[in-house]
C-alpha positions in Angstrom: 75.6 33.4 62.4 74.1 35.1 59.4 76.2 33.0 57.0 75.2 29.7 58.8 71.5 30.6 58.6 71.8 31.3 54.9 73.5 28.0 54.2 70.8 26.1 56.1 68.1 27.8 54.0 69.8 26.9 50.7 70.1 23.3 51.7 66.4 23.2 52.7 65.4 24.6 49.3 67.6 22.1 47.5 66.3 19.2 49.3 62.7 20.3 48.6 63.5 20.7 44.9 65.1 17.3 44.8 62.0 15.7 46.4 59.7 17.3 43.9 61.7 16.0 40.9 61.1 12.3 41.8 58.2 11.0 39.5 55.0 9.9 41.2 52.7 9.5 38.1 52.9 7.1 35.2 51.4 8.8 32.1 50.5 6.7 29.1 49.8 8.5 25.8 48.1 6.5 23.0 48.7 7.1 19.3 45.2 8.4 19.0 46.0 11.1 21.6 44.2 9.5 24.5 46.0 9.9 27.8 45.7 7.6 30.9 47.4 8.5 34.2 48.3 6.1 37.0 49.6 6.8 40.5 53.0 5.2 40.8 52.3 4.2 44.4 49.5 2.0 43.0 51.6 0.4 40.3 53.0 -3.0 41.2 54.9 -3.8 38.0 55.2 -2.9 34.3 55.4 -5.5 31.6 54.8 -6.0 27.9 52.8 -8.7 26.2 52.2 -9.9 22.6 48.6 -10.6 21.6 48.7 -12.5 18.3 45.9 -12.2 15.8 42.9 -9.9 15.6 40.6 -9.4 18.5 37.2 -10.0 16.8 33.8 -11.5 17.3 32.6 -12.6 13.9 28.7 -12.7 13.5 26.6 -14.7 11.1 22.8 -14.4 10.9 21.4 -17.9 10.8 17.7 -17.5 11.2 14.8 -15.0 11.7 11.4 -15.8 13.2 8.4 -13.6 13.7 6.7 -13.3 17.1 3.8 -10.9 16.5 5.4 -7.6 15.6 8.8 -8.6 17.1 11.5 -10.6 15.5 13.8 -13.3 17.0 17.2 -13.3 15.3 19.6 -16.2 15.7 23.2 -15.0 15.3 26.3 -17.3 15.4 29.3 -15.7 17.1 32.8 -17.0 16.4 35.6 -15.6 18.6 39.1 -15.2 17.4 41.8 -16.9 19.6 42.8 -13.5 21.0 39.2 -12.5 21.9 37.9 -13.3 25.3 34.6 -11.3 25.6 32.4 -9.3 23.3 29.3 -7.1 23.0 26.6 -7.5 20.3 23.9 -5.1 19.1 21.2 -5.2 16.3 20.8 -1.7 14.9 18.3 0.0 12.6 19.5 2.4 9.9 19.8 5.4 12.3 21.7 3.5 15.0 24.0 1.9 12.5 25.5 5.4 11.9 27.1 5.2 15.4 27.5 1.5 16.4 30.1 2.3 19.1 27.6 4.2 21.1 25.0 1.4 20.8 27.5 -1.3 21.7 28.7 0.5 24.8 25.2 0.0 26.3 25.2 -3.7 25.7 26.0 -6.5 28.1 29.4 -8.1 28.0 29.3 -11.7 26.9 31.8 -14.5 26.7 30.0 -17.5 25.2 30.4 -18.0 21.5 28.1 -20.1 19.2 24.4 -19.4 18.6 22.8 -16.6 20.5 19.2 -15.3 20.3 18.5 -11.6 19.9 15.1 -9.9 20.1 14.2 -7.2 17.6 11.2 -5.3 18.9 8.8 -3.8 16.3 10.8 -5.2 13.4 9.9 -3.7 10.0 9.4 -6.2 7.2 11.8 -5.6 4.2 14.0 -3.2 6.2 17.8 -3.6 6.5 19.3 -4.0 9.9 23.0 -4.2 11.1 24.5 -6.7 13.5 27.5 -5.0 15.2 30.0 -6.7 17.5 33.1 -5.6 19.4 35.5 -8.0 21.1 38.0 -7.6 23.9 41.3 -9.3 24.7 42.2 -10.8 28.1 43.2 -7.4 29.3 39.9 -5.8 28.4 41.3 -3.9 25.4 38.8 -3.6 22.5 39.4 -4.7 19.0 37.7 -3.4 15.9 34.0 -3.2 15.4 32.6 -5.9 13.0 29.3 -5.4 11.2 27.1 -7.4 8.8 23.7 -6.5 7.5 20.5 -8.5 6.9 17.0 -7.9 5.6 14.0 -8.7 7.7 11.8 -11.1 5.8 8.1 -10.4 5.1 5.7 -11.9 7.5 4.3 -15.3 6.6 1.1 -16.6 8.0 0.3 -20.2 8.4 -3.1 -20.2 6.7 -5.4 -23.2 7.5 -7.8 -24.6 5.0 -10.9 -22.5 4.9 -14.5 -22.9 3.8 -16.1 -20.2 1.6 -19.9 -20.1 1.4 -21.2 -18.9 -2.0 -23.5 -15.9 -1.4 -27.1 -16.3 -2.4 -27.5 -12.7 -3.5 -25.2 -10.0 -4.9 -27.8 -7.2 -4.6 -25.6 -5.2 -2.2 -22.5 -5.5 -4.3 -21.2 -7.4 -7.4 -17.9 -8.1 -5.6 -17.8 -9.9 -2.2 -14.7 -10.2 0.0 -13.9 -13.3 1.9 -12.4 -12.5 5.3 -10.5 -14.6 7.8 -9.3 -13.1 11.1 -9.6 -9.6 9.6 -7.6 -10.5 6.5 -9.0 -10.6 2.9 -8.1 -14.1 1.7 -10.4 -14.5 -1.3 -13.0 -12.8 -3.5 -16.3 -13.8 -5.0 -17.5 -11.9 -8.0 -20.7 -12.1 -10.0 -19.3 -11.0 -13.3 -19.9 -10.9 -17.0 -18.3 -13.8 -19.0 -18.2 -12.7 -22.7 -18.1 -16.3 -24.0 -21.6 -16.9 -22.7 -22.9 -13.3 -22.9 -24.0 -14.0 -19.3 -22.9 -13.8 -15.7 -21.1 -16.3 -13.7 -20.2 -16.4 -10.0 -16.4 -16.9 -9.8 -14.2 -17.4 -6.7 -10.6 -16.2 -6.7 -7.9 -16.6 -4.0 -6.2 -13.4 -3.0 -2.5 -12.5 -2.7 -0.9 -11.1 0.5 -2.1 -7.6 -0.5 -5.8 -8.6 -0.8 -5.9 -8.6 -4.6 -7.6 -11.4 -6.5 -5.3 -13.7 -8.3 -7.2 -13.7 -11.6 -5.4 -16.7 -13.1 -6.9 -19.0 -10.4 -10.7 -18.4 -10.7 -13.2 -21.2 -10.1 -16.8 -21.0 -11.4 -19.4 -21.8 -8.8 -21.8 -22.9 -11.5 -19.9 -26.0 -12.6 -16.5 -26.0 -10.9 -14.8 -24.9 -14.1 -11.6 -22.8 -14.2 -11.5 -19.1 -15.1 -8.1 -17.8 -16.2 -7.7 -14.2 -17.1 -5.0 -12.7 -19.4 -4.6 -9.3 -17.7 -2.4 -7.9 -20.5 -5.0 -8.6 -23.2 -8.1 -8.4 -21.0 -9.3 -11.8 -22.2 -10.5 -15.0 -20.4 -10.2 -18.7 -20.8 -13.1 -20.6 -19.3 -12.8 -24.3 -19.0 -16.1 -26.0 -18.0 -16.2 -28.3 -15.1 -18.5 -31.3 -14.4 -19.9 -30.3 -11.0 -23.4 -29.1 -10.2 -23.9 -25.6 -8.8 -21.7 -25.2 -5.8 -22.8 -23.7 -2.5 -19.4 -24.1 -0.8 -15.8 -24.1 -2.0 -12.5 -24.3 -0.1 -9.3 -22.3 0.0 -6.3 -24.5 0.6 -2.6 -23.6 0.0 -3.6 -20.6 -2.1 -5.9 -22.6 -4.4 -9.7 -22.8 -4.6 -10.7 -26.5 -4.3 -14.0 -28.2 -4.5 -13.6 -31.1 -2.1 -13.6 -30.4 1.7 -10.2 -30.9 3.4 -10.0 -32.8 6.6 -10.2 -29.8 8.8 -11.4 -26.3 7.8 -11.9 -22.9 9.3 -15.0 -20.9 8.4 -14.7 -17.5 6.7 -17.0 -14.5 6.5 -18.3 -13.3 3.1 -19.3 -9.7 2.9 -19.9 -6.9 0.4 -16.7 -5.4 -0.8 -17.9 -1.8 -0.8 -15.8 1.4 -1.3 -16.3 3.6 1.8 -15.1 7.1 0.8 -14.6 9.3 3.8 -13.9 13.0 3.1 -14.1 15.3 6.2 -17.6 15.0 7.5 -18.9 13.4 4.3 -19.1 9.6 3.8 -20.1 8.0 0.5 -20.4 4.3 0.0 -20.2 2.8 -3.5 -20.8 -0.6 -5.0 -17.9 -2.2 -7.0 -18.2 -4.3 -10.1 -15.6 -6.4 -11.9 -15.8 -6.3 -15.7 -13.0 -8.2 -17.5 -9.8 -7.5 -15.6 -11.0 -4.0 -14.5 -12.7 -3.0 -11.3 -15.1 -0.1 -11.6 -17.5 1.8 -9.3 -21.0 0.5 -10.2 -22.3 4.0 -9.4 -21.6 7.5 -10.5 -19.4 9.6 -8.3 -21.5 11.8 -6.0 -19.0 13.5 -3.7 -19.1 17.3 -3.1 -15.6 17.4 -1.6 -12.1 17.0 -2.7 -10.1 14.1 -1.1 -8.6 16.5 1.4 -12.1 17.2 2.8 -12.5 20.7 1.4 -15.6 21.6 -0.5 -16.0 21.5 -4.3 -17.9 24.6 -5.3 -21.5 23.6 -6.2 -23.6 25.8 -8.4 -27.3 25.8 -9.2 -28.5 25.7 -12.8 -29.3 29.5 -12.6 -25.7 30.3 -11.6 -24.4 30.2 -15.2 -21.9 33.1 -14.7 -20.4 31.6 -11.6 -20.1 28.2 -13.4 -18.4 29.7 -16.4 -16.0 31.7 -14.3 -14.9 28.6 -12.3 -11.4 27.3 -13.2 -10.6 25.1 -10.1 -13.4 22.5 -10.3 -17.1 22.7 -9.7 -20.1 20.3 -9.4 -23.9 20.5 -10.0 -27.0 18.6 -9.0 -29.2 17.9 -12.0 -32.3 20.0 -11.9 -31.1 21.3 -8.5 -33.0 18.4 -7.0 -31.0 16.6 -4.3 -33.2 13.5 -4.7 -31.3 12.8 -8.0 -28.0 12.6 -6.3 -28.4 9.0 -5.0 -29.1 7.6 -8.5 -27.5 10.1 -10.9 -24.5 11.2 -8.8 -23.2 14.7 -9.5 -22.2 16.4 -12.7 -18.6 17.8 -12.7 -17.0 20.4 -14.9 -13.8 19.7 -16.8 -11.6 21.4 -14.2 -12.5 18.6 -11.8 -11.2 16.2 -14.4 -8.0 18.2 -14.7 -7.6 17.8 -11.0 -8.5 14.1 -11.0 -6.0 13.1 -8.3 -8.0 15.4 -5.9 -11.4 14.0 -7.1 -10.9 10.2 -7.2 -11.1 8.2 -4.0 -7.8 6.8 -2.6 -6.7 3.8 -4.6 -8.9 4.8 -7.6 -8.6 7.1 -10.6 -10.6 8.8 -13.3 -10.5 6.6 -16.5 -8.6 7.5 -19.6 -10.1 6.9 -23.1 -8.0 3.7 -23.3 -9.5 2.4 -20.1 -13.0 3.1 -21.4 -11.9 1.3 -24.7 -10.9 -1.8 -22.7 -14.3 -1.7 -20.9 -16.1 -1.5 -24.3 -13.9 -4.2 -25.8 -14.6 -6.7 -23.1 -18.2 -5.8 -22.2 -19.1 -5.5 -25.9 -20.1 -2.4 -27.7 -23.8 -2.9 -27.1 -25.0 -0.2 -24.8 -27.7 -2.4 -23.3 -25.0 -4.5 -21.7 -24.1 -1.5 -19.6 -27.4 0.4 -19.1 -29.4 -0.1 -16.0 -32.3 -2.6 -16.1 -34.2 -0.6 -13.4 -37.7 0.6 -14.5 -37.7 4.3 -15.5 -33.9 4.5 -15.5 -34.3 5.4 -19.2 -37.2 6.9 -21.1 -39.7 5.1 -23.2 -38.8 1.6 -21.8 -35.3 1.8 -23.1 -33.7 0.2 -20.1 -30.8 -2.2 -20.8 -30.0 -5.7 -19.6 -27.1 -4.5 -17.3 -25.5 -7.9 -17.8 -22.1 -6.3 -17.0 -23.3 -4.7 -13.8 -22.1 -1.3 -14.9 -25.5 0.1 -14.2 -25.7 3.3 -16.3 -28.6 5.7 -15.6 -29.6 8.4 -18.0 -28.3 11.2 -15.9 -28.3 13.8 -18.6 -25.7 16.7 -18.7 -25.3 20.4 -18.0 -23.9 23.2 -20.1 -24.3 26.9 -20.0 -25.9 26.9 -23.4 -28.6 24.3 -22.6 -28.8 24.2 -18.8 -29.8 20.8 -17.6 -30.7 18.5 -20.5 -31.6 15.0 -21.6 -32.1 13.2 -18.3 -33.8 9.9 -19.2 -32.3 10.0 -22.7 -28.5 10.4 -22.3 -25.6 9.6 -20.1 -22.3 11.4 -20.7 -19.0 10.5 -19.0 -15.7 12.3 -18.9 -12.4 10.6 -19.8 -9.1 12.1 -18.8 -7.8 12.1 -22.3 -7.6 15.6 -23.8 -8.7 16.4 -27.3 -6.5 19.0 -28.9 -8.5 20.9 -31.4 -6.1 22.7 -33.8 -8.8 25.3 -34.5 -9.5 26.2 -30.9 -7.4 27.1 -27.9 -10.2 26.0 -25.6 -9.1 23.0 -23.5 -11.4 19.9 -23.9 -11.6 16.3 -22.8 -12.8 13.3 -24.8 -16.0 11.8 -23.6 -18.2 8.7 -23.7 -22.0 8.7 -24.4 -24.8 6.3 -23.8 -28.0 7.3 -25.6 -31.5 5.9 -25.3 -31.8 5.3 -29.1 -28.2 4.5 -30.0 -27.3 0.8 -30.1 -23.7 1.1 -28.9 -21.6 2.9 -26.3 -20.1 5.8 -28.2 -16.5 6.9 -27.6 -15.7 10.4 -28.8 -12.0 10.3 -29.8 -12.0 12.9 -32.5 -13.8 15.7 -30.6 -14.1 16.9 -27.1 -16.3 18.9 -24.7 -15.1 22.1 -23.2 -14.5 22.3 -19.4 -17.7 24.2 -19.0 -19.8 21.1 -19.6 -21.1 19.1 -16.7 -20.8 15.3 -17.1 -21.0 12.2 -14.9 -17.8 10.6 -13.5 -17.0 6.9 -13.0 -13.8 5.7 -11.3 -11.7 2.7 -12.0 -9.5 1.0 -9.4 -5.7 1.5 -9.9 -3.7 -1.6 -10.7 
């Protein structure tokens, strides 16, 4: 009996082992190492197929249209014969690094031809990637296909516009012409050297709001005003119109005759509003030749980051002399002078000019002063204020250029405050290297009550301990 029982047990184990050795799973291992497992009980049949050709969806960008801040991109999709469906995505630079992840979230599509894709918050000038991945009839993916395109700059359909010529330029020599919040033109009352007089000139603006100086039109006679920016010269061709009260902007040109339909514009003073922390200064602007200058002396007591510029009284000579980071001073310690004289700055402020000049403006070099003198003429009266008592002894100028120099005097430790009413000194950013001295100096510019011309000091300089006025020029 014991032998029979043992035989039955062996047979049972053998049968069990045989049953476990029958496969019940189909395991497919891909060349890339991916493994897929199927239950054999669920498999009906196994077969092999030949898919000829690549499985791709080839994209081609055909068009881009702006819709506010969003873009509409037309993409033509051509499916290869083996491709049945596909996914498409438009990716920015960050997403383009992993197109597979972006495509996985996209809708499966089957229609080829032109399709329309939305691109929210498109960035003009940025490069985007169109990525596609196609699938065969079994749902197997082919390779990812990509192309790139650059989003075009926004173009605005600008209607013809009317521009009313201002009756007064007392609030600013430069007036901006606004349409729907965009600067489209500029009206300047400016010095024309050929006539030694001023003309009101209207310029269309480019997409960045800068006047196109080769397309000026004179409001006096409709003549053309064409500037050579490289040489700072002008060609004025007289027109045959009477004084104009209205001109028109059409297709980027200033025209004299009214188009059939026009939109009105707003003309307003083009003032520089300089906000620094809790301090706000507002300056008039003047165009002289091809340069744009502040028509007032700088009067800020703060750096552009909003921190204070140390300010010393005339009695704080030791503190002024010890300063090496930049300091300012009110002439005669009288704050009533600030609005007309501005502040006097030491040379260290000039050395830190990027921290002193308003954004988009800079402190002028000696060459920039030379260009001003060259176009405005050397005669100091062309630049000196014509306001009564701006200079001593009735020495006011004509101010025909609009530069509006007041005799703000200067400060030095040796003299204290000196020569208000008689002198105006301005810093340039051009150093003067004196071989006999190690003291750093800057070249300067002087207007004097008795000197006929603006004087540029190019063979000498003032030490940083002098306090002079500052004018700023707009960056090009």
